[in-house]
N, C-alpha and C positions, 0 to 999 in steps of 0.2 A: 413626400415620397418621390423618388426619382421616376421620371417618365421615360419610356423607351424612345419616344420621339425626340426628347431633349438630348438623350444620350447619343442617338444617331447623328443629330446635328453637331454635337460636340466632337464626335469622332472624326467627322469630315473636316471640321475647323482645325482639329489637332493635326490632321494630315496636310492640310493646305497652309496653315499658319498665315492665312490671308482672308479677311472677311469678305472681300469682293469675290474672290475665286470660290470660296466655300459656299457663299450664298447662291452663286450661279449654279454650282453642282447640285444644290439642294432645291433649286427653283423657288427660293424665298427671298425676301428683301433683306438687306443688311441690317436695318433696325430690328427686324424679327430675330435675326441671329444674335444680335447684341443682347436682346432681352432674354434669350435662352441662356446665354453665358452668364448674365447677371443672376438669373434664377438659380442656376447650378452653384454659383459662388455663394449665394446666400444659404443654400442647402448645406454645403460643406464647411462654410464659415471661413473660407480662405480664398485668395486669388488663384485662378487657374491658368491665366494667360497674362503675360507681361508684354505690353505694347511698347515698341520703340519706333523711332522715326523711320528706321529702315525695314525691320522685320520683327514680327511678334515671335515669342517663344513660350513654351509651356513651363509653368512652375513645376516643382517636384510633385505637388498635389495634382496638378493638371496631367502630368505624365502617368501618375498612378490611376487617375480616373479614366484616362484614355485607354490604357491597357485593359483595365477591368471592364470597361464598357464594351470594348471590342469582343471580349469573351462572352459577356452577357448577351449581346446582340446575336452572336452566333448560336448560342444555346436557345435563345428565343425563336430564332428562325428554324432550328432543328425541331424544336417542340411543335411549332406550327405545322411543319411537314408531317411529323408523326401523327398529330391529331387528324390531319386531313386524310392520311392513309387509313387510319382506323375508321374514320367516318365513312370512307368509301368502301369499307369491307376488305381493305388490304392490310398487310402487316409488314413490319420492317425487319423482323427477325424470325428465323425458323430454325428450331433445334431438332435435329433428326437423329433418332437412335436406330440402330440396325444390327442384326446378327452379322458376324464376320463374313460368311459366304456371300451375303447379298452385296458386299462391298466390291466384289470382283467385277461384275458387269451391270447388274441392275441399278444399284444406287448411283454410280457415276453417270449412267445414261439419263436417269431421272433428274439428277441435279443439273446436268448440262441443259436439259430442256427448260428447267425452272429458271436457271440463271439467264437464259436467252429471253424469257418472257418478263422476268422481274429482276433486272440487273441491280436495282437498289436494295433488294432484300438481302440482309446479312444471313448467311447460312452457316450453321455449325453442325458438325457430324460427330456422333458419339457411338463408337463400336461398343456394344454391350451384349451380354447374354440375355436371353428372352426374359427370365425372371427379374433381372436387374432393370430392364426397360419398363416392365410393368410397374415396378416400384417407382421408377423415375417419373412415369406418367402421372401416377397418383400424387406425387410430391411436386408436380408442375416443374420438373427440371428438364423435361423434353416436351416437344409439341407433337411429335409423330414417332410411333414405334413400329419397326418392321420386325416381327417376331415369328418364331416357329413354335406354335402352340395352339391348342384348341380352346384355351382359356379366354374368357371375356371378362370385362370389368364394368360394373354398373356405372353409368354416366359417361361411358366412352363408346364411340362408334367403332365397329370393326368391319373390315372388308377383306374377304379372302382373295389374295392375289393369285394363288395357285396351289394345287396339290402337286407337289413336286414328284416327278417320276424318279424311281430309284435306279442306281447304277452300281454294278460290281466294279470295284477298283482293284486291278490286278497288276503285278509286275509284268513288264513287257515279255518276259521269257516264261511266263506261267503257261502250263499246258492248255488252259482255257482261253488264253489271250486271243487266239484266232477265231473264236466263236462269234456268232452274230448276236446272240443273247445268252443270258445265264439264268438258270433256276437256282433259287437259294439252296435247294437240296444238293446241288453240285458243289457247294462250298462247305458241306458238312465235314466236320473234323479238322478243318484248316485253322491256322492261327489267324486271329483277327486283330485289327487296329481300330480302336474306338476312342471317342472323347470320354473323359471321366463323367460319371453319372451326374455329379454335382453341377456340371455346366448346363445341363437341361435334362432333369430327371424324367420328364414326360417323354421326350424324344428317345432317350436311352431305353426306357422301359418298353416303349412301342417297338423299337427295333428288336429287342430281345424276345418280345412276344411274337413278333413276325417270324423270327428264326424258328421259334418253337413250333408255330403253326405249320411251317413248311419244311419240317424235318431237317433243320440246320442247327447243329450244335457246335459252336466254336471250341477248338481244342484249348486254346489260351486266348486271353485278351490283353493286348498291350495298349496302355492308355497314352494318349498324346493330347496336349491341352488345346491345340488350335488346328485349324484346317491345314496349314502349311506343314506342320510337324507330322500330321497324320499321313499326308500324301508322301512326304519324304520317307517315312518308315515303310510304306508300301513299296515305294521305288527301290528301297534298299533290300527288299525281299524279306522283311521282318514278318509280314503278314498280308492279308487281304482286307478289304473294307467294303462296306455297303453304304453309299452316301447318296443324298438327294442331288437333284439337278444342279443346284448352285455351286456344288463342288467341282463340277466337270471342267477340266482344263485340257482342251484338245491340243494345246501346244506342247504338252509334256511328251517327252520321248522315252521316259523310263517306265511309264505306267500306261495302262489302257482303261477306258471306261466303257463297260458293256451294259446295255439295258437289262434290267431285272424284270421278270414277268409280274412279280407281285407288287402290290401297291401299299403305300404308307398313308395312314389316315390323318396324320397331323398336317394341317395346312400352314402355309406361310401367310401371315395376316398383317394388315396395316391397321393400327389403332390410333385414334385421336379423340380429343374431348368432343362430346356431342355439341357443346356450345360453340365450337370453332367451325363456322361455316365460311371462313374467309376465302377469298378468291385464290390466294396462294396455296392453302391447304387442299382445296378442291383440285387445283391444277396439279399438285403433287400426286394426289390419288389417281387422277385420270392417267397421268404419265406412267405411274407405277403399274397400273392394271394393263396398259398397252404393252409395256416392256415385258411384264410377266407372261402374257399370252404369246408374245413374239418368241420368248425364250423356250416356252413349251413347244410351240409349233416348230421352231428350228430344231429342237432336240428330236422330235418325232420324225422329221424329214431326214435328219442325219442318221437316225437308227435304221431307217428303211433302205439306206443306200447299200449297194452290194460291197 
């Protein structure tokens, strides 16, 4: 069987093509290096190096072994680092799922913090609807899910990041646009823009129930598949919307976001396997909680401004 130490010595010899220089780099004697070469040649059954009076050169078999050994040694080094990270409670890869609105401000801030602390961790981001993320968690296709749901999964830890305050989303020229706050009853009989129910049935049904409880009945509902399309339709005057905090975009000049007095009971949650107590996952959770609280605090201060 090939030994990694022998392969390491041969790669240096193949690079130097000089026994004295190679032995010096390896801090071993020339006879030891010669024995390593002989051992490898016996293993492959062919010469690996041709010596001449001026300079040695690799045989075709030697070139093949040198190239393969370099790759094998790199893989072995990467494996060693991976094992050390795992043993230390760290991980090398983090697959994050998130609902689209969380990708505007929250997730970028959290990932920036995480990358600053763990620059070697490979991070992949997967925008998904909440129910898709729950399935992906069960199937071990993502490590963390940021979802808008009350649902929990056996075997997975959940942390409520925030109960998002609601905002009425109105065209800038709407009669209510200059108001400080809006009651849902003031939107009664207007045309609404909403995401299709199949994107998040729990969220859709909760909104409809909320409208009913506070005397608000949409005249029509225009469906738009994602956040950007919904806001665009409101800006075009197609309808109004009621959206949670993560939809708020203060840079828009075509629409306004006004706080709604009523509350939504569906939280924004972070879920991860209970068995995952790695340093990276805990750091992600801590940063997400901090960012969520900052967003809510900022929204409250903004709503109080004259």
